[in-house]
C-alpha atoms as an extended CHARMM CRD file, in Angstrom:
* protein
*
        68  EXT
         1         1  MET       CA             26.7870000000       -3.2220000000       -2.0810000000  PROA      1               0.0000000000
         2         2  SER       CA             23.9810000000       -2.7040000000        0.4520000000  PROA      2               0.0000000000
         3         3  ARG       CA             20.3390000000       -2.9220000000       -0.4780000000  PROA      3               0.0000000000
         4         4  VAL       CA             17.9950000000       -0.0150000000        0.0420000000  PROA      4               0.0000000000
         5         5  GLN       CA             14.8100000000       -0.9770000000        1.8560000000  PROA      5               0.0000000000
         6         6  HSD       CA             11.6550000000        0.3860000000        0.2840000000  PROA      6               0.0000000000
         7         7  TYR       CA              7.9490000000       -0.3020000000        0.3810000000  PROA      7               0.0000000000
         8         8  ASP       CA              5.5160000000       -0.0520000000       -2.5160000000  PROA      8               0.0000000000
         9         9  ILE       CA              1.8870000000        0.9420000000       -2.0760000000  PROA      9               0.0000000000
        10        10  PHE       CA             -0.4330000000       -0.9530000000       -4.4050000000  PROA      10              0.0000000000
        11        11  GLN       CA             -4.0610000000       -0.2420000000       -5.2270000000  PROA      11              0.0000000000
        12        12  LYS       CA             -6.2610000000       -3.2570000000       -5.8820000000  PROA      12              0.0000000000
        13        13  LEU       CA             -8.3970000000       -2.8140000000       -8.9610000000  PROA      13              0.0000000000
        14        14  PRO       CA            -11.5360000000       -4.9270000000       -9.4310000000  PROA      14              0.0000000000
        15        15  SER       CA            -10.9250000000       -5.7800000000      -13.0660000000  PROA      15              0.0000000000
        16        16  LYS       CA             -7.1070000000       -5.7830000000      -13.2430000000  PROA      16              0.0000000000
        17        17  ASP       CA             -3.9680000000       -6.7510000000      -11.4110000000  PROA      17              0.0000000000
        18        18  PRO       CA             -2.9170000000       -4.4730000000       -8.5350000000  PROA      18              0.0000000000
        19        19  THR       CA             -1.2140000000       -1.2550000000       -9.5880000000  PROA      19              0.0000000000
        20        20  CYS       CA              1.7440000000        0.3140000000       -7.8090000000  PROA      20              0.0000000000
        21        21  VAL       CA              0.8290000000        3.9110000000       -6.9840000000  PROA      21              0.0000000000
        22        22  GLU       CA              3.7820000000        5.0500000000       -4.8610000000  PROA      22              0.0000000000
        23        23  THR       CA              7.0040000000        3.9930000000       -3.1760000000  PROA      23              0.0000000000
        24        24  ALA       CA              8.0590000000        4.9620000000        0.3430000000  PROA      24              0.0000000000
        25        25  ALA       CA             11.4170000000        4.7240000000        2.1070000000  PROA      25              0.0000000000
        26        26  SER       CA              9.9960000000        3.5060000000        5.4110000000  PROA      26              0.0000000000
        27        27  LEU       CA              7.0810000000        1.3840000000        6.5540000000  PROA      27              0.0000000000
        28        28  GLU       CA              5.7550000000        4.2670000000        8.6460000000  PROA      28              0.0000000000
        29        29  ASP       CA              5.7960000000        6.6170000000        5.6380000000  PROA      29              0.0000000000
        30        30  ALA       CA              4.0670000000        3.9900000000        3.4960000000  PROA      30              0.0000000000
        31        31  ARG       CA              1.3710000000        3.4070000000        6.1220000000  PROA      31              0.0000000000
        32        32  ASP       CA              0.6930000000        7.1460000000        6.5180000000  PROA      32              0.0000000000
        33        33  ARG       CA              0.5620000000        7.6980000000        2.7660000000  PROA      33              0.0000000000
        34        34  MET       CA             -1.7370000000        4.7040000000        2.2430000000  PROA      34              0.0000000000
        35        35  LYS       CA             -4.1950000000        6.1940000000        4.7400000000  PROA      35              0.0000000000
        36        36  GLU       CA             -4.0980000000        9.5100000000        2.8670000000  PROA      36              0.0000000000
        37        37  LEU       CA             -4.6910000000        7.7690000000       -0.4440000000  PROA      37              0.0000000000
        38        38  MET       CA             -7.6510000000        5.8570000000        0.9860000000  PROA      38              0.0000000000
        39        39  GLN       CA             -9.2760000000        9.1230000000        2.0440000000  PROA      39              0.0000000000
        40        40  MET       CA             -8.7200000000       10.7730000000       -1.3470000000  PROA      40              0.0000000000
        41        41  PHE       CA             -9.3620000000        7.7210000000       -3.5370000000  PROA      41              0.0000000000
        42        42  PRO       CA            -11.3510000000        5.0550000000       -1.6490000000  PROA      42              0.0000000000
        43        43  ALA       CA            -10.1650000000        1.6070000000       -2.6970000000  PROA      43              0.0000000000
        44        44  ASP       CA             -8.3760000000       -1.4320000000       -1.3180000000  PROA      44              0.0000000000
        45        45  TYR       CA             -4.6190000000       -0.9910000000       -0.9060000000  PROA      45              0.0000000000
        46        46  PHE       CA             -1.6740000000       -2.9590000000        0.3990000000  PROA      46              0.0000000000
        47        47  ILE       CA              1.9720000000       -2.3250000000        1.1980000000  PROA      47              0.0000000000
        48        48  PHE       CA              4.5300000000       -4.6680000000       -0.3180000000  PROA      48              0.0000000000
        49        49  ASP       CA              7.9950000000       -5.2470000000        1.1540000000  PROA      49              0.0000000000
        50        50  TRP       CA             10.3760000000       -6.1680000000       -1.6700000000  PROA      50              0.0000000000
        51        51  GLU       CA             13.1920000000       -7.3170000000        0.6100000000  PROA      51              0.0000000000
        52        52  ASN       CA             10.9970000000      -10.0220000000        2.1510000000  PROA      52              0.0000000000
        53        53  SER       CA              8.7360000000      -10.4600000000       -0.9020000000  PROA      53              0.0000000000
        54        54  SER       CA              5.6130000000      -10.1460000000        1.1980000000  PROA      54              0.0000000000
        55        55  ILE       CA              2.5280000000       -8.0580000000        1.7610000000  PROA      55              0.0000000000
        56        56  VAL       CA              3.1160000000       -6.1770000000        4.9830000000  PROA      56              0.0000000000
        57        57  ILE       CA             -0.1420000000       -4.3130000000        5.5210000000  PROA      57              0.0000000000
        58        58  PRO       CA             -3.3710000000       -5.0510000000        3.6580000000  PROA      58              0.0000000000
        59        59  CYS       CA             -6.0450000000       -2.3750000000        3.9890000000  PROA      59              0.0000000000
        60        60  GLN       CA             -9.6050000000       -2.6900000000        2.7910000000  PROA      60              0.0000000000
        61        61  CYS       CA            -12.0140000000        0.1350000000        2.1890000000  PROA      61              0.0000000000
        62        62  GLN       CA            -15.6780000000       -0.7080000000        2.6640000000  PROA      62              0.0000000000
        63        63  GLY       CA            -17.9450000000        2.2270000000        2.0480000000  PROA      63              0.0000000000
        64        64  SER       CA            -17.1130000000        4.8680000000        4.6310000000  PROA      64              0.0000000000
        65        65  GLU       CA            -15.3810000000        2.3160000000        6.8940000000  PROA      65              0.0000000000
        66        66  ARG       CA            -11.7340000000        1.4060000000        6.6510000000  PROA      66              0.0000000000
        67        67  ARG       CA            -10.0320000000       -1.6730000000        8.0430000000  PROA      67              0.0000000000
        68        68  GLU       CA             -6.3380000000       -2.3520000000        8.4870000000  PROA      68              0.0000000000
């Protein structure tokens, strides 16, 4: 049985553990969606790759600036 690659987008919350907000089938889709989420709901986000058990792309929102 083959594994299906997917990426979860997490939002970092100041007072709680990170919360998964969406799942994407590809890294490109996850990156694009994370950028959209940051514009609609400014916060710190990251993309998690379950196959490799690692954070792939951290993204921090600082005021009106965004860093990847």
